[in-house]
C-alpha positions in Angstrom: 0.0 0.0 0.0 2.0 3.0 -1.3 0.8 6.6 -1.0 2.2 10.0 -1.9 1.0 11.4 1.4 0.1 9.6 4.6 -1.5 11.8 7.3 -1.6 10.5 10.9 -4.5 12.0 12.8 -7.8 13.4 11.5 -8.3 16.5 13.6 -8.6 19.9 12.0 -4.9 19.7 11.2 -5.0 16.2 9.7 -8.2 16.1 7.7 -7.6 19.6 6.2 -4.1 18.5 5.2 -5.4 15.3 3.6 -8.0 17.2 1.6 -5.6 19.8 0.3 -3.1 17.0 -0.6 -5.8 15.3 -2.6 -6.7 18.5 -4.3 -3.1 18.9 -5.4 -3.1 15.4 -7.0 -1.4 13.4 -4.3 -2.6 9.8 -3.6 -3.5 10.3 0.1 -4.4 8.2 3.1 -5.4 9.4 6.6 -5.1 7.3 9.7 -7.4 7.7 12.7 -7.5 5.6 15.9 -10.9 6.9 17.1 -13.3 9.3 15.3 -12.8 11.3 12.2 -12.5 15.0 13.2 -10.3 14.3 16.1 -10.6 16.0 19.5 -11.8 19.4 18.0 -14.9 18.0 16.3 -15.7 15.3 18.8 -14.4 16.4 22.2 -13.4 20.1 21.9 -14.2 23.1 19.8 -17.6 22.0 18.3 -19.4 20.2 21.3 -18.3 23.0 23.7 -19.9 25.6 21.5 -23.1 23.5 21.4 -23.1 23.5 25.2 -22.5 27.2 25.4 -25.3 27.8 22.9 -27.7 25.8 25.1 -26.6 27.9 28.1 -27.1 31.1 26.1 -30.7 30.1 25.1 -31.4 29.1 28.8 -30.2 32.6 29.9 -32.4 34.3 27.3 -35.4 32.3 28.5 -34.8 33.3 32.1 -34.5 36.9 31.1 -37.4 37.1 28.7 -38.8 40.1 30.6 -35.8 42.1 29.6 -37.0 41.9 26.0 -40.6 42.9 26.8 -41.8 39.3 26.8 -43.9 37.5 29.4 -41.9 35.8 32.1 -41.0 32.2 31.3 -40.0 29.6 33.9 -37.0 28.0 32.2 -36.1 24.4 33.0 -34.1 21.7 31.4 -33.0 18.1 31.6 -29.2 18.0 31.8 -28.8 14.8 29.9 -30.7 16.3 27.0 -28.3 19.3 26.8 -25.4 16.9 26.7 -27.2 14.7 24.1 -27.7 17.7 21.8 -24.0 18.5 22.1 -23.0 15.0 21.3 -25.4 15.0 18.3 -23.8 18.1 16.9 -20.3 16.5 17.2 -21.5 13.3 15.6 -23.0 15.2 12.7 -19.8 17.1 12.1 -17.8 13.8 12.2 -20.1 12.3 9.6 -19.4 15.4 7.5 -15.7 14.6 7.6 -16.5 11.1 6.4 -18.3 12.6 3.4 -15.4 14.9 2.7 -12.9 12.0 2.7 -15.0 10.1 0.2 -15.6 13.1 -2.0 -11.8 13.8 -2.2 -11.0 10.0 -2.7 -8.9 9.8 0.5 -8.3 6.4 1.9 -9.4 6.3 5.6 -7.4 3.8 7.6 -8.8 3.1 11.1 -6.3 2.0 13.8 -3.4 3.1 15.9 -0.4 4.3 13.9 3.3 4.1 14.5 5.9 5.7 12.3 8.7 3.4 11.1 12.0 4.0 9.3 12.1 4.3 5.5 8.9 6.3 5.3 6.7 3.5 6.5 3.8 3.5 9.0 2.4 0.5 10.8 -1.3 0.5 11.8 -2.8 -1.8 14.4 -6.6 -2.2 14.1 -9.1 -3.0 16.8 -8.5 -6.8 16.3 -4.8 -6.4 16.8 -3.9 -6.9 13.1 -0.9 -4.9 12.0 -0.6 -3.6 8.5 2.3 -1.6 7.0 1.9 1.3 4.6 4.5 3.4 2.8 4.4 7.0 1.7 6.7 9.5 0.0 5.7 11.9 2.8 4.5 11.2 6.3 2.7 14.0 8.0 2.1 13.6 11.8 -0.9 15.4 13.2 -1.7 13.4 16.3 -2.9 16.4 18.4 -2.9 16.7 22.1 -4.8 15.7 25.3 -5.6 17.3 28.6 -2.4 17.9 30.6 -2.2 16.2 34.0 -0.3 17.8 36.8 1.3 15.4 39.4 -0.7 17.0 42.2 -3.9 16.8 40.1 -4.2 13.3 38.9 -7.4 12.8 36.9 -9.6 9.8 37.8 -12.3 10.7 35.2 -15.0 10.9 37.9 -14.2 13.5 40.6 -11.1 15.0 39.0 -11.8 15.3 35.3 -10.5 16.8 32.1 -12.4 18.5 29.3 -13.4 15.3 27.7 -15.4 14.1 30.8 -16.7 17.7 31.3 -18.5 17.3 27.9 -20.2 14.1 28.8 -21.1 14.1 32.5 -24.1 11.8 33.3 -25.6 14.4 35.7 -25.0 18.0 36.5 -22.8 18.7 39.5 -24.1 21.1 42.1 -20.6 22.5 42.5 -17.4 22.6 40.5 -13.9 23.8 40.9 -12.2 24.8 37.7 -8.4 24.9 37.8 -7.0 27.1 35.0 -8.7 30.1 33.3 -7.6 29.8 29.7 -10.2 29.3 27.0 -11.1 25.8 28.1 -11.5 26.6 31.8 -13.4 29.8 31.3 -15.8 28.3 28.7 -16.7 25.4 31.0 -17.0 27.7 34.0 -19.4 29.9 32.1 -21.5 26.9 30.8 -21.9 25.2 34.2 -22.5 28.4 36.0 -25.3 29.5 33.6 -26.9 26.1 34.0 -26.9 26.5 37.8 -23.7 24.8 39.1 -21.8 26.7 41.8 -18.4 27.4 40.1 -15.1 28.5 41.5 -12.2 29.2 39.2 -8.6 28.9 40.5 -6.0 30.7 38.4 -2.2 30.7 39.1 -1.6 33.9 37.2 -2.6 37.5 38.4 -5.3 37.7 35.6 -7.7 35.2 34.1 -7.3 34.5 30.3 -3.7 35.5 31.0 -2.7 35.7 27.3 -5.2 38.5 26.7 -4.8 42.2 27.0 -4.9 43.1 30.7 -8.0 45.4 30.3 -9.9 42.6 28.6 -8.9 40.1 31.3 -10.0 42.4 34.1 -13.3 43.2 32.3 -14.0 39.5 31.8 -13.3 38.7 35.5 -15.7 41.4 36.5 -18.4 40.1 34.2 -18.0 36.5 35.3 -18.1 37.4 38.9 -21.2 39.4 38.3 -22.8 36.3 36.8 -22.0 34.4 40.0 -18.7 32.7 39.3 -16.2 32.9 42.2 -12.7 33.7 40.9 -9.4 33.3 42.7 -6.3 34.6 41.0 -2.7 34.3 42.2 -3.8 30.9 43.6 -2.8 27.3 43.0 -4.2 23.9 43.9 -1.6 22.1 45.9 -3.4 18.8 46.4 -6.8 17.2 46.2 -8.6 14.7 48.4 -11.1 12.5 46.7 -11.7 10.0 49.5 -15.0 11.6 50.6 -18.2 12.1 48.7 -16.8 15.0 46.6 -13.5 16.7 46.2 -11.5 18.8 48.7 -8.9 21.0 47.1 -6.0 22.5 49.1 -5.5 25.9 47.6 -2.5 28.1 48.2 -3.3 31.9 48.1 -1.4 35.0 49.0 -3.2 35.0 52.4 -2.5 31.4 53.2 -3.9 28.0 52.3 -7.6 27.3 52.2 -9.8 24.3 51.4 -12.4 24.3 48.7 -15.0 21.6 48.5 -17.1 20.7 45.4 -18.7 17.7 43.7 -16.2 17.8 40.8 -12.8 19.4 40.0 -12.1 20.2 36.3 -8.4 20.4 35.5 -8.0 22.9 32.6 -4.3 23.6 33.0 -3.4 23.2 29.3 -2.6 20.3 27.0 0.1 17.7 26.4 1.1 16.7 22.9 0.5 13.1 21.8 4.0 12.2 21.0 4.4 9.0 23.0 4.5 5.5 21.5 4.2 6.7 17.9 7.7 5.7 16.9 9.4 9.1 17.0 12.4 7.8 19.0 12.9 4.8 16.7 12.9 6.9 13.6 15.1 9.5 15.2 12.7 12.5 15.0 13.9 15.1 17.4 11.7 16.6 20.2 12.2 19.2 22.8 10.0 19.9 25.9 7.3 17.6 24.7 7.0 19.0 21.2 8.3 17.9 17.8 11.0 20.1 16.3 10.3 21.3 12.8 11.6 23.9 10.4 9.5 26.7 8.8 7.9 24.2 6.4 7.1 21.6 9.1 9.8 19.2 8.2 11.2 17.2 11.1 14.8 16.3 11.7 14.3 13.2 9.5 13.6 13.9 5.7 10.2 12.8 4.5 8.6 13.2 8.0 6.6 16.3 8.9 4.6 17.4 12.0 1.8 20.0 12.3 -0.6 21.3 14.9 -0.5 20.8 18.7 2.6 18.6 18.3 4.9 21.5 17.5 5.8 24.7 19.4 3.2 27.0 17.8 -0.2 28.2 19.1 -2.3 25.1 19.9 -5.4 26.2 18.0 -7.5 24.4 15.4 -7.2 27.1 12.7 -3.4 27.1 13.2 -3.1 23.4 12.7 -5.3 23.6 9.5 -3.1 26.4 8.1 0.1 24.6 8.9 -1.2 21.4 7.1 -2.1 23.4 4.0 1.2 25.2 4.0 3.1 21.9 4.4 1.5 20.0 1.5 1.6 23.1 -0.8 5.4 23.3 -0.1 5.8 19.6 -0.8 3.9 20.2 -4.1 6.4 22.9 -5.0 4.0 25.8 -5.0 5.1 29.3 -4.1 4.1 29.4 -0.4 4.2 32.1 2.2 5.4 31.2 5.7 2.7 31.6 8.3 2.8 34.8 10.3 2.4 33.6 13.8 2.1 37.2 15.0 -1.3 37.5 13.2 -3.1 34.5 14.6 -6.5 35.3 16.1 -7.5 33.9 19.4 -11.1 33.4 20.6 -12.8 32.4 23.9 -16.5 31.6 23.5 -17.7 32.4 27.0 -20.3 35.1 27.6 -19.1 37.8 27.0 -16.9 36.4 24.2 -13.3 37.4 23.9 -11.3 37.8 20.6 -7.9 39.2 19.9 -5.1 39.4 17.4 -1.7 41.0 17.5 0.1 42.8 20.3 -1.4 43.7 23.6 -0.9 47.3 24.8 1.8 46.0 27.3 3.6 44.1 24.6 3.6 47.0 22.1 5.1 49.3 24.8 7.7 46.7 25.7 8.7 46.5 22.0 9.3 50.2 22.1 6.4 51.4 19.9 5.0 54.9 20.3 1.3 53.9 20.2 -2.1 55.3 19.8 -4.9 53.4 21.6 -8.6 53.7 20.9 -11.5 52.1 22.8 -15.2 52.0 22.1 -17.6 50.7 24.7 -20.5 48.5 23.4 -22.7 50.6 25.7 -22.5 53.2 23.0 -23.4 50.8 20.2 -27.0 51.0 18.9 -27.0 47.3 17.8 -25.6 46.1 21.1 -28.3 48.2 22.9 -31.0 46.7 20.7 -29.6 43.2 21.4 -29.9 43.9 25.1 -26.2 43.1 25.7 -23.9 46.1 26.0 -21.2 44.4 28.1 -17.8 44.9 26.6 -15.7 47.0 24.3 -13.3 47.1 21.3 -9.8 48.2 21.8 -7.3 48.9 19.0 -3.6 49.7 19.1 -1.8 51.5 16.3 1.8 52.5 15.8 1.8 56.3 16.1 4.5 56.8 13.5 3.2 54.8 10.5 -0.4 53.9 11.5 0.4 50.1 11.5 -2.4 48.2 13.2 -0.5 46.5 16.0 -3.3 44.8 17.9 -7.1 44.4 18.3 -8.7 43.2 21.5 -12.5 42.7 21.9 -14.9 41.5 24.6 -18.6 41.3 24.0 -21.4 39.4 22.3 -20.4 38.3 18.8 -16.8 39.5 18.8 -15.4 36.1 17.8 -17.1 36.7 14.4 -15.7 40.2 14.1 -12.0 39.6 14.8 -11.3 38.4 11.2 -11.6 42.0 10.0 -8.5 42.9 12.0 -6.7 39.8 10.9 -7.3 40.6 7.2 -6.5 44.3 7.7 -3.3 43.5 9.4 -2.3 41.0 6.7 -2.9 43.8 4.1 -1.0 46.3 6.2 -4.0 48.5 6.6 -3.5 51.7 8.6 -5.8 53.2 11.2 -7.0 55.9 8.9 -8.0 53.4 6.3 -10.1 51.6 8.8 -11.8 54.9 9.8 -12.5 55.7 6.2 -13.9 52.2 5.4 -17.6 52.5 5.8 -19.1 50.0 8.2 -22.8 49.0 8.1 -25.2 50.5 10.6 -26.4 49.2 12.9 -23.9 46.5 13.5 -21.5 45.6 16.3 -18.7 45.8 13.7 -19.1 49.6 13.8 -17.3 49.4 17.1 -14.1 48.6 15.3 -14.3 51.7 13.1 -15.3 53.8 16.1 -12.4 52.5 18.2 -10.0 53.3 15.4 -11.5 56.8 15.2 -11.1 57.1 19.0 -7.3 56.4 18.7 -7.0 59.4 16.4 -9.4 61.7 18.2 -12.1 61.4 15.6 -14.7 59.2 17.4 -18.3 60.3 16.8 -20.5 58.3 19.3 -18.7 58.7 22.6 
């Protein structure tokens, strides 16, 4: 069984890579040990958004009077909410099956291991081992929930994101350790549905990669919604011997004990690099990631790695872009390197968070003379009509040349707006060009134009 391209892993890195390879005329196979679509479609990006949508609808029902409607007593069956989320994930996975057939990609089910001489062995569920060879082997095995030594996951009382998506019943209380995108999204979902949630974050601010103003605003919003948040705090140990979980938390004021039904560990991810043959082939790794060059070639010719395996942003859209870039380079096309400074990040809690480029602090640290503009959604006609004015848009420009250095947004719908800033930065658009680009009224997107105008003292509506 010889192929031009063999892709190991069918997440948003792997399946996109396989499709683009097939489009370019390569005979392509993709290997998956579980479900097509990988973690993102089955246990990550997609099902979490389905849960958050259910929570948003539940919130609207319970606030019907805010929209001039008769009061409604909202209720739900927790298993039904989970079932809808699983249904969405299953539908998307079947969609990937269709795409594989459409693009004439061979799907090989089983556990893969790379071998020398550009070969891959696959062990199926019956234990049968089959070898395949390919001119190019692209490894896209993704990542899993990272386990800390002091927070061992038992899958019942101390869980990772996978179990959090499929709990048999709703916990009355939950401790969430870590406030990155995964932690904050689950905290928001469970809190909205009625679980008492406490977030424990080691850093001074939640969503610590975001602009500080956005982080502080989100913390204020989440606290207002009922979530307890502890920053500059760390869980030192857990006790699961009783009915629930007791967490020993170290804070600036001393150690305290938190009790809950369940503890969700959301302290990051670990790349799936074990037991896939990297050592035997001689592929170099460092700090749990595969080392690659700018075209995703590993230290061994003919073997490549993309996505969460390598030391770039662990985001689905990054993995997809890396896979496309990788196979286009293999084909010999003229390919641009990915600009990792222009990667958008999104957190889908309520209010949503979206950003791209430098934070204000980073811009100052790099020595830029900057212009900063902010526009509150409380001044937006569309946000006011929507009944949700919580948030703002913040833009940062280089004062000398007008270069758009960063864009940071918090509010309803901002994850759908951040692409404007990504494209504009790619095209080297200046602040004045944004101001002079007419935005439709009434839309939330006007806030981007108004924030740019605020940076230059030309804002109209505040």
